[in-house]
Structures are given as structure tokens and as C-alpha cells.
N, CA, C and O atoms as a CHARMM CRD file, in Angstrom:
* protein
*
  280
    1    1 MET  N      1.26800 -11.40300  23.98500 PROA 1      0.00000
    2    1 MET  CA     1.44500 -10.74200  22.70800 PROA 1      0.00000
    3    1 MET  C      0.30400  -9.75600  22.52400 PROA 1      0.00000
    4    1 MET  O     -0.85800 -10.08100  22.76700 PROA 1      0.00000
    5    2 LEU  N      0.64200  -8.56700  22.10000 PROA 2      0.00000
    6    2 LEU  CA    -0.34800  -7.54500  21.80000 PROA 2      0.00000
    7    2 LEU  C     -0.26500  -7.23900  20.31100 PROA 2      0.00000
    8    2 LEU  O      0.80000  -6.88500  19.80400 PROA 2      0.00000
    9    3 ASP  N     -1.38100  -7.37500  19.61300 PROA 3      0.00000
   10    3 ASP  CA    -1.46100  -7.01000  18.19800 PROA 3      0.00000
   11    3 ASP  C     -2.25400  -5.72000  18.07800 PROA 3      0.00000
   12    3 ASP  O     -3.35300  -5.59600  18.61700 PROA 3      0.00000
   13    4 ILE  N     -1.68100  -4.76800  17.36900 PROA 4      0.00000
   14    4 ILE  CA    -2.32100  -3.47700  17.14800 PROA 4      0.00000
   15    4 ILE  C     -2.73700  -3.43300  15.68500 PROA 4      0.00000
   16    4 ILE  O     -1.88800  -3.40200  14.79400 PROA 4      0.00000
   17    5 HSD  N     -4.02200  -3.43000  15.44300 PROA 5      0.00000
   18    5 HSD  CA    -4.56400  -3.39800  14.08800 PROA 5      0.00000
   19    5 HSD  C     -4.80400  -1.94300  13.70900 PROA 5      0.00000
   20    5 HSD  O     -5.57800  -1.23400  14.35200 PROA 5      0.00000
   21    6 LEU  N     -4.12600  -1.51800  12.65800 PROA 6      0.00000
   22    6 LEU  CA    -4.21700  -0.12800  12.23300 PROA 6      0.00000
   23    6 LEU  C     -5.24200   0.04500  11.12200 PROA 6      0.00000
   24    6 LEU  O     -5.58700  -0.91000  10.42500 PROA 6      0.00000
   25    7 LYS  N     -5.71800   1.25600  10.96700 PROA 7      0.00000
   26    7 LYS  CA    -6.74800   1.54600   9.97800 PROA 7      0.00000
   27    7 LYS  C     -6.25600   1.36200   8.55100 PROA 7      0.00000
   28    7 LYS  O     -7.06700   1.20200   7.63900 PROA 7      0.00000
   29    8 ASP  N     -4.92800   1.38100   8.33600 PROA 8      0.00000
   30    8 ASP  CA    -4.39800   1.15700   6.98400 PROA 8      0.00000
   31    8 ASP  C     -4.21800  -0.33000   6.67700 PROA 8      0.00000
   32    8 ASP  O     -3.54200  -0.69200   5.71400 PROA 8      0.00000
   33    9 GLN  N     -4.82800  -1.19300   7.50500 PROA 9      0.00000
   34    9 GLN  CA    -4.84100  -2.64700   7.33600 PROA 9      0.00000
   35    9 GLN  C     -3.55300  -3.35100   7.75300 PROA 9      0.00000
   36    9 GLN  O     -3.42500  -4.55600   7.53800 PROA 9      0.00000
   37   10 THR  N     -2.59300  -2.63300   8.34500 PROA 10     0.00000
   38   10 THR  CA    -1.39200  -3.28600   8.84800 PROA 10     0.00000
   39   10 THR  C     -1.60200  -3.70000  10.30100 PROA 10     0.00000
   40   10 THR  O     -2.45100  -3.15400  11.00600 PROA 10     0.00000
   41   11 VAL  N     -0.82100  -4.66400  10.72400 PROA 11     0.00000
   42   11 VAL  CA    -0.85300  -5.13100  12.10700 PROA 11     0.00000
   43   11 VAL  C      0.56900  -5.06000  12.64300 PROA 11     0.00000
   44   11 VAL  O      1.49700  -5.58200  12.02600 PROA 11     0.00000
   45   12 VAL  N      0.73700  -4.42200  13.77900 PROA 12     0.00000
   46   12 VAL  CA     2.03800  -4.38200  14.44400 PROA 12     0.00000
   47   12 VAL  C      1.89300  -5.10400  15.77400 PROA 12     0.00000
   48   12 VAL  O      0.84700  -5.03100  16.41900 PROA 12     0.00000
   49   13 SER  N      2.94400  -5.79800  16.17800 PROA 13     0.00000
   50   13 SER  CA     2.87700  -6.63800  17.37500 PROA 13     0.00000
   51   13 SER  C      3.90900  -6.20900  18.40800 PROA 13     0.00000
   52   13 SER  O      5.01100  -5.77200  18.07700 PROA 13     0.00000
   53   14 VAL  N      3.51300  -6.34800  19.67200 PROA 14     0.00000
   54   14 VAL  CA     4.41700  -6.13500  20.79700 PROA 14     0.00000
   55   14 VAL  C      4.46100  -7.45100  21.56200 PROA 14     0.00000
   56   14 VAL  O      3.48300  -7.84200  22.19900 PROA 14     0.00000
   57   15 SER  N      5.60200  -8.12900  21.49400 PROA 15     0.00000
   58   15 SER  CA     5.71600  -9.38200  22.22900 PROA 15     0.00000
   59   15 SER  C      6.06100  -9.08800  23.68300 PROA 15     0.00000
   60   15 SER  O      6.68100  -8.07100  23.99200 PROA 15     0.00000
   61   16 LYS  N      5.65600  -9.98000  24.56300 PROA 16     0.00000
   62   16 LYS  CA     5.86100  -9.82300  26.00900 PROA 16     0.00000
   63   16 LYS  C      5.35500  -8.45400  26.48400 PROA 16     0.00000
   64   16 LYS  O      6.04300  -7.73600  27.21000 PROA 16     0.00000
   65   17 PHE  N      4.14100  -8.11800  26.05800 PROA 17     0.00000
   66   17 PHE  CA     3.54100  -6.82500  26.38800 PROA 17     0.00000
   67   17 PHE  C      3.51300  -6.60400  27.89700 PROA 17     0.00000
   68   17 PHE  O      3.05800  -7.46200  28.65300 PROA 17     0.00000
   69   18 GLU  N      4.01100  -5.43200  28.32800 PROA 18     0.00000
   70   18 GLU  CA     4.07000  -5.08300  29.74300 PROA 18     0.00000
   71   18 GLU  C      3.12700  -3.94100  30.10800 PROA 18     0.00000
   72   18 GLU  O      2.40600  -4.01100  31.10300 PROA 18     0.00000
   73   19 LYS  N      3.14100  -2.87600  29.27900 PROA 19     0.00000
   74   19 LYS  CA     2.33400  -1.71300  29.61700 PROA 19     0.00000
   75   19 LYS  C      2.12900  -0.81500  28.41200 PROA 19     0.00000
   76   19 LYS  O      2.82900  -0.91700  27.40500 PROA 19     0.00000
   77   20 VAL  N      1.15300   0.06500  28.54400 PROA 20     0.00000
   78   20 VAL  CA     0.93800   1.12000  27.56700 PROA 20     0.00000
   79   20 VAL  C      0.96600   2.44100  28.32200 PROA 20     0.00000
   80   20 VAL  O      0.34200   2.58800  29.37400 PROA 20     0.00000
   81   21 VAL  N      1.69300   3.38700  27.77000 PROA 21     0.00000
   82   21 VAL  CA     1.76000   4.73400  28.31200 PROA 21     0.00000
   83   21 VAL  C      1.20200   5.65100  27.24000 PROA 21     0.00000
   84   21 VAL  O      1.59100   5.56700  26.07600 PROA 21     0.00000
   85   22 TYR  N      0.28900   6.52800  27.63700 PROA 22     0.00000
   86   22 TYR  CA    -0.25600   7.44000  26.64300 PROA 22     0.00000
   87   22 TYR  C     -0.44300   8.82600  27.22900 PROA 22     0.00000
   88   22 TYR  O     -0.61300   9.00000  28.43600 PROA 22     0.00000
   89   23 SER  N     -0.40600   9.79800  26.34700 PROA 23     0.00000
   90   23 SER  CA    -0.58900  11.18700  26.75300 PROA 23     0.00000
   91   23 SER  C     -1.73700  11.78400  25.96600 PROA 23     0.00000
   92   23 SER  O     -1.95800  11.50000  24.78800 PROA 23     0.00000
   93   24 MET  N     -2.46100  12.63800  26.69800 PROA 24     0.00000
   94   24 MET  CA    -3.61200  13.28200  26.07800 PROA 24     0.00000
   95   24 MET  C     -3.89800  14.56200  26.85100 PROA 24     0.00000
   96   24 MET  O     -3.98900  14.54900  28.07800 PROA 24     0.00000
   97   25 SER  N     -4.03600  15.65100  26.13500 PROA 25     0.00000
   98   25 SER  CA    -4.35100  16.94900  26.73700 PROA 25     0.00000
   99   25 SER  C     -3.38400  17.31700  27.85700 PROA 25     0.00000
  100   25 SER  O     -3.78300  17.87300  28.88000 PROA 25     0.00000
  101   26 GLY  N     -2.10900  16.99900  27.65000 PROA 26     0.00000
  102   26 GLY  CA    -1.08800  17.35600  28.62300 PROA 26     0.00000
  103   26 GLY  C     -0.96000  16.42900  29.81100 PROA 26     0.00000
  104   26 GLY  O     -0.09300  16.64000  30.66000 PROA 26     0.00000
  105   27 SER  N     -1.79500  15.41200  29.89700 PROA 27     0.00000
  106   27 SER  CA    -1.72300  14.45200  30.99300 PROA 27     0.00000
  107   27 SER  C     -1.14300  13.13300  30.50500 PROA 27     0.00000
  108   27 SER  O     -1.29300  12.76500  29.33900 PROA 27     0.00000
  109   28 ARG  N     -0.47400  12.42400  31.42100 PROA 28     0.00000
  110   28 ARG  CA     0.15800  11.14100  31.09100 PROA 28     0.00000
  111   28 ARG  C     -0.55200  10.03500  31.86600 PROA 28     0.00000
  112   28 ARG  O     -0.85800  10.18500  33.04900 PROA 28     0.00000
  113   29 TYR  N     -0.80700   8.93300  31.18700 PROA 29     0.00000
  114   29 TYR  CA    -1.49500   7.78900  31.79100 PROA 29     0.00000
  115   29 TYR  C     -0.68800   6.52500  31.52500 PROA 29     0.00000
  116   29 TYR  O      0.01200   6.42900  30.51700 PROA 29     0.00000
  117   30 GLU  N     -0.78800   5.56100  32.42500 PROA 30     0.00000
  118   30 GLU  CA    -0.07600   4.29800  32.25900 PROA 30     0.00000
  119   30 GLU  C     -0.97400   3.15400  32.71200 PROA 30     0.00000
  120   30 GLU  O     -1.58300   3.20500  33.78000 PROA 30     0.00000
  121   31 LEU  N     -1.04200   2.12400  31.88000 PROA 31     0.00000
  122   31 LEU  CA    -1.80600   0.91600  32.20200 PROA 31     0.00000
  123   31 LEU  C     -0.90300  -0.29200  32.02300 PROA 31     0.00000
  124   31 LEU  O     -0.26600  -0.44800  30.98100 PROA 31     0.00000
  125   32 SER  N     -0.84700  -1.14600  33.03400 PROA 32     0.00000
  126   32 SER  CA    -0.08600  -2.38900  32.91200 PROA 32     0.00000
  127   32 SER  C     -0.91000  -3.41000  32.13700 PROA 32     0.00000
  128   32 SER  O     -2.09100  -3.19100  31.86900 PROA 32     0.00000
  129   33 SER  N     -0.28600  -4.51100  31.78300 PROA 33     0.00000
  130   33 SER  CA    -1.00900  -5.56200  31.05800 PROA 33     0.00000
  131   33 SER  C     -2.15400  -6.11300  31.90300 PROA 33     0.00000
  132   33 SER  O     -3.16400  -6.54900  31.35100 PROA 33     0.00000
  133   34 GLU  N     -2.01800  -6.10200  33.23400 PROA 34     0.00000
  134   34 GLU  CA    -3.08100  -6.57700  34.11300 PROA 34     0.00000
  135   34 GLU  C     -4.27700  -5.61800  34.15200 PROA 34     0.00000
  136   34 GLU  O     -5.39100  -6.03500  34.47000 PROA 34     0.00000
  137   35 GLN  N     -4.05900  -4.36200  33.83500 PROA 35     0.00000
  138   35 GLN  CA    -5.11400  -3.34400  33.84500 PROA 35     0.00000
  139   35 GLN  C     -5.70100  -3.10800  32.46000 PROA 35     0.00000
  140   35 GLN  O     -6.51000  -2.20000  32.27200 PROA 35     0.00000
  141   36 PHE  N     -5.30200  -3.90800  31.51100 PROA 36     0.00000
  142   36 PHE  CA    -5.61900  -3.62400  30.10800 PROA 36     0.00000
  143   36 PHE  C     -7.10900  -3.66800  29.79000 PROA 36     0.00000
  144   36 PHE  O     -7.53300  -3.12000  28.77300 PROA 36     0.00000
  145   37 ASP  N     -7.90300  -4.30000  30.63000 PROA 37     0.00000
  146   37 ASP  CA    -9.34600  -4.35000  30.37500 PROA 37     0.00000
  147   37 ASP  C     -9.99300  -2.96600  30.44900 PROA 37     0.00000
  148   37 ASP  O    -11.11300  -2.79000  29.96900 PROA 37     0.00000
  149   38 SER  N     -9.31300  -1.98600  31.03700 PROA 38     0.00000
  150   38 SER  CA    -9.84900  -0.62500  31.08700 PROA 38     0.00000
  151   38 SER  C     -9.27600   0.27100  29.98400 PROA 38     0.00000
  152   38 SER  O     -9.51200   1.47900  29.98500 PROA 38     0.00000
  153   39 PHE  N     -8.52700  -0.31300  29.04800 PROA 39     0.00000
  154   39 PHE  CA    -7.93000   0.44400  27.94800 PROA 39     0.00000
  155   39 PHE  C     -8.99500   0.97500  27.00000 PROA 39     0.00000
  156   39 PHE  O     -9.91300   0.24900  26.61600 PROA 39     0.00000
  157   40 ARG  N     -8.87100   2.23300  26.62800 PROA 40     0.00000
  158   40 ARG  CA    -9.75700   2.86400  25.66000 PROA 40     0.00000
  159   40 ARG  C     -8.90400   3.57500  24.60700 PROA 40     0.00000
  160   40 ARG  O     -7.80200   4.04100  24.89700 PROA 40     0.00000
  161   41 ILE  N     -9.41900   3.65000  23.40700 PROA 41     0.00000
  162   41 ILE  CA    -8.71500   4.33000  22.31600 PROA 41     0.00000
  163   41 ILE  C     -9.30700   5.72100  22.14300 PROA 41     0.00000
  164   41 ILE  O    -10.50700   5.87500  21.91600 PROA 41     0.00000
  165   42 PHE  N     -8.45800   6.72200  22.25100 PROA 42     0.00000
  166   42 PHE  CA    -8.84400   8.10800  22.02400 PROA 42     0.00000
  167   42 PHE  C     -8.05900   8.62800  20.81400 PROA 42     0.00000
  168   42 PHE  O     -6.83500   8.50300  20.76800 PROA 42     0.00000
  169   43 ASP  N     -8.74800   9.19700  19.85500 PROA 43     0.00000
  170   43 ASP  CA    -8.09900   9.66900  18.62800 PROA 43     0.00000
  171   43 ASP  C     -6.95400  10.64500  18.89800 PROA 43     0.00000
  172   43 ASP  O     -5.93800  10.60700  18.20400 PROA 43     0.00000
  173   44 ALA  N     -7.10400  11.51200  19.89000 PROA 44     0.00000
  174   44 ALA  CA    -6.12200  12.57100  20.13300 PROA 44     0.00000
  175   44 ALA  C     -4.92200  12.12400  20.96900 PROA 44     0.00000
  176   44 ALA  O     -3.99300  12.90500  21.17300 PROA 44     0.00000
  177   45 ALA  N     -4.92900  10.89200  21.45000 PROA 45     0.00000
  178   45 ALA  CA    -3.83700  10.40600  22.30600 PROA 45     0.00000
  179   45 ALA  C     -2.71300   9.78900  21.48200 PROA 45     0.00000
  180   45 ALA  O     -2.93700   9.27500  20.38600 PROA 45     0.00000
  181   46 THR  N     -1.51800   9.84900  22.02100 PROA 46     0.00000
  182   46 THR  CA    -0.36900   9.13800  21.46500 PROA 46     0.00000
  183   46 THR  C     -0.04500   7.99600  22.41500 PROA 46     0.00000
  184   46 THR  O      0.17700   8.21800  23.60600 PROA 46     0.00000
  185   47 TYR  N     -0.01700   6.76700  21.88900 PROA 47     0.00000
  186   47 TYR  CA     0.17100   5.56500  22.69100 PROA 47     0.00000
  187   47 TYR  C      1.57300   4.99900  22.48900 PROA 47     0.00000
  188   47 TYR  O      2.06700   4.90700  21.36500 PROA 47     0.00000
  189   48 ASN  N      2.19900   4.62500  23.59200 PROA 48     0.00000
  190   48 ASN  CA     3.49000   3.94600  23.56900 PROA 48     0.00000
  191   48 ASN  C      3.28900   2.57400  24.20600 PROA 48     0.00000
  192   48 ASN  O      3.15100   2.45000  25.42200 PROA 48     0.00000
  193   49 PHE  N      3.27700   1.54700  23.35600 PROA 49     0.00000
  194   49 PHE  CA     3.10000   0.17400  23.80100 PROA 49     0.00000
  195   49 PHE  C      4.48700  -0.41300  24.05600 PROA 49     0.00000
  196   49 PHE  O      5.36200  -0.35000  23.19200 PROA 49     0.00000
  197   50 GLU  N      4.68400  -0.98800  25.25300 PROA 50     0.00000
  198   50 GLU  CA     6.00800  -1.46200  25.64200 PROA 50     0.00000
  199   50 GLU  C      5.99900  -2.93400  26.02900 PROA 50     0.00000
  200   50 GLU  O      5.09900  -3.41100  26.72000 PROA 50     0.00000
  201   51 GLY  N      7.00400  -3.62300  25.57600 PROA 51     0.00000
  202   51 GLY  CA     7.23200  -5.02700  25.88800 PROA 51     0.00000
  203   51 GLY  C      8.66500  -5.32800  25.50000 PROA 51     0.00000
  204   51 GLY  O      9.56500  -4.55600  25.83100 PROA 51     0.00000
  205   52 SER  N      8.90200  -6.44500  24.79500 PROA 52     0.00000
  206   52 SER  CA    10.26300  -6.71600  24.32900 PROA 52     0.00000
  207   52 SER  C     10.65000  -5.75800  23.20300 PROA 52     0.00000
  208   52 SER  O     11.83200  -5.60200  22.89800 PROA 52     0.00000
  209   53 ASN  N      9.66400  -5.12400  22.59400 PROA 53     0.00000
  210   53 ASN  CA     9.87700  -4.02600  21.65600 PROA 53     0.00000
  211   53 ASN  C      8.90900  -2.91300  22.02200 PROA 53     0.00000
  212   53 ASN  O      7.98900  -3.12700  22.81300 PROA 53     0.00000
  213   54 LYS  N      9.10300  -1.74100  21.46300 PROA 54     0.00000
  214   54 LYS  CA     8.26400  -0.58600  21.76600 PROA 54     0.00000
  215   54 LYS  C      7.69500  -0.02100  20.48000 PROA 54     0.00000
  216   54 LYS  O      8.39300   0.09500  19.47200 PROA 54     0.00000
  217   55 ILE  N      6.40900   0.33100  20.52900 PROA 55     0.00000
  218   55 ILE  CA     5.73700   0.89400  19.36700 PROA 55     0.00000
  219   55 ILE  C      4.96800   2.12200  19.81000 PROA 55     0.00000
  220   55 ILE  O      4.26900   2.09700  20.82300 PROA 55     0.00000
  221   56 SER  N      5.09800   3.18200  19.05900 PROA 56     0.00000
  222   56 SER  CA     4.37300   4.41800  19.33600 PROA 56     0.00000
  223   56 SER  C      3.42100   4.69400  18.17400 PROA 56     0.00000
  224   56 SER  O      3.81300   4.62800  17.00900 PROA 56     0.00000
  225   57 VAL  N      2.16900   5.00300  18.50400 PROA 57     0.00000
  226   57 VAL  CA     1.16600   5.23000  17.46000 PROA 57     0.00000
  227   57 VAL  C      0.09100   6.17300  17.99600 PROA 57     0.00000
  228   57 VAL  O     -0.23600   6.14500  19.18300 PROA 57     0.00000
  229   58 ARG  N     -0.44400   6.99200  17.12800 PROA 58     0.00000
  230   58 ARG  CA    -1.54600   7.88400  17.51100 PROA 58     0.00000
  231   58 ARG  C     -2.86300   7.11400  17.51000 PROA 58     0.00000
  232   58 ARG  O     -3.06100   6.19000  16.72100 PROA 58     0.00000
  233   59 GLY  N     -3.73700   7.50700  18.38900 PROA 59     0.00000
  234   59 GLY  CA    -5.01800   6.83800  18.52700 PROA 59     0.00000
  235   59 GLY  C     -5.86400   6.85500  17.27500 PROA 59     0.00000
  236   59 GLY  O     -6.60500   5.90700  17.01600 PROA 59     0.00000
  237   60 ASP  N     -5.76700   7.92000  16.49100 PROA 60     0.00000
  238   60 ASP  CA    -6.58400   8.00700  15.27600 PROA 60     0.00000
  239   60 ASP  C     -6.13100   7.04400  14.18900 PROA 60     0.00000
  240   60 ASP  O     -6.79500   6.92000  13.16000 PROA 60     0.00000
  241   61 GLN  N     -5.00100   6.35500  14.40300 PROA 61     0.00000
  242   61 GLN  CA    -4.51900   5.35100  13.45800 PROA 61     0.00000
  243   61 GLN  C     -4.92700   3.93400  13.85200 PROA 61     0.00000
  244   61 GLN  O     -4.79700   3.00900  13.05100 PROA 61     0.00000
  245   62 ILE  N     -5.42100   3.75400  15.08100 PROA 62     0.00000
  246   62 ILE  CA    -5.71900   2.42400  15.61700 PROA 62     0.00000
  247   62 ILE  C     -7.16100   2.03300  15.31100 PROA 62     0.00000
  248   62 ILE  O     -8.09500   2.78800  15.58300 PROA 62     0.00000
  249   63 LEU  N     -7.32400   0.85100  14.74700 PROA 63     0.00000
  250   63 LEU  CA    -8.65900   0.28500  14.53500 PROA 63     0.00000
  251   63 LEU  C     -9.08800  -0.49400  15.78000 PROA 63     0.00000
  252   63 LEU  O    -10.16600  -0.25200  16.32400 PROA 63     0.00000
  253   64 PHE  N     -8.23800  -1.43600  16.23600 PROA 64     0.00000
  254   64 PHE  CA    -8.46500  -2.14100  17.49400 PROA 64     0.00000
  255   64 PHE  C     -7.17900  -2.80800  17.93700 PROA 64     0.00000
  256   64 PHE  O     -6.23400  -2.93500  17.15900 PROA 64     0.00000
  257   65 VAL  N     -7.14600  -3.23500  19.19300 PROA 65     0.00000
  258   65 VAL  CA    -5.99800  -3.95900  19.73200 PROA 65     0.00000
  259   65 VAL  C     -6.46700  -5.31100  20.25200 PROA 65     0.00000
  260   65 VAL  O     -7.61200  -5.47100  20.67500 PROA 65     0.00000
  261   66 GLU  N     -5.56200  -6.27200  20.21100 PROA 66     0.00000
  262   66 GLU  CA    -5.88700  -7.63300  20.62700 PROA 66     0.00000
  263   66 GLU  C     -4.76900  -8.15800  21.52000 PROA 66     0.00000
  264   66 GLU  O     -3.61800  -8.24900  21.09600 PROA 66     0.00000
  265   67 LEU  N     -5.11100  -8.50000  22.74800 PROA 67     0.00000
  266   67 LEU  CA    -4.15100  -9.02700  23.70900 PROA 67     0.00000
  267   67 LEU  C     -4.37900 -10.51900  23.86800 PROA 67     0.00000
  268   67 LEU  O     -5.49200 -10.95700  24.15800 PROA 67     0.00000
  269   68 SER  N     -3.31000 -11.30700  23.67700 PROA 68     0.00000
  270   68 SER  CA    -3.41500 -12.75700  23.84600 PROA 68     0.00000
  271   68 SER  C     -2.37600 -13.21900  24.86100 PROA 68     0.00000
  272   68 SER  O     -1.44900 -12.48000  25.19100 PROA 68     0.00000
  273   69 ASN  N     -2.53600 -14.42700  25.34700 PROA 69     0.00000
  274   69 ASN  CA    -1.62900 -14.96200  26.35800 PROA 69     0.00000
  275   69 ASN  C     -0.38800 -15.60700  25.78200 PROA 69     0.00000
  276   69 ASN  O      0.42700 -16.13800  26.53500 PROA 69     0.00000
  277   70 SER  N     -0.22000 -15.57800  24.48100 PROA 70     0.00000
  278   70 SER  CA     0.95400 -16.23900  23.89600 PROA 70     0.00000
  279   70 SER  C      2.17300 -15.35800  23.89800 PROA 70     0.00000
  280   70 SER  O      3.23600 -15.77400  23.43800 PROA 70     0.00000
């Protein structure tokens, strides 16, 4: 489970998190759940978190993310 804590105090969740795809400055990046320890939040990036559901959010809206094994 991946919880995305937003700056407006809401939390959105991605169950069965598989990967995050993000774009920044015209380049596309992809990190699997196994590579998530190298994840960084960039204000100018748009993130697409994918699992059993998909959530798209801009980096400047994210406060922090939390990945758990549940």
C-alpha cells in the first residue's frame, strides 16, 4: 500500500502499488516498487502512481509518501 500525503492534508492511497511513472522537463522516468528507495519528489514533475488503482498528482502538491507492506 502506498499512501500519498498531500499538502492540503488529504491522503490518497494506491493499493498493490507496482510503480510510479513521472515526467519532468520533457523526460519520462519509471520506478518499480522495488526501486522506490530512490524516489524523490520534484515540484515540477507530474507523478502517476500505479497499482490496483491509478493516481496522478503534481509534485508541488505532495508533502510525503509512505510505502508499507500491507
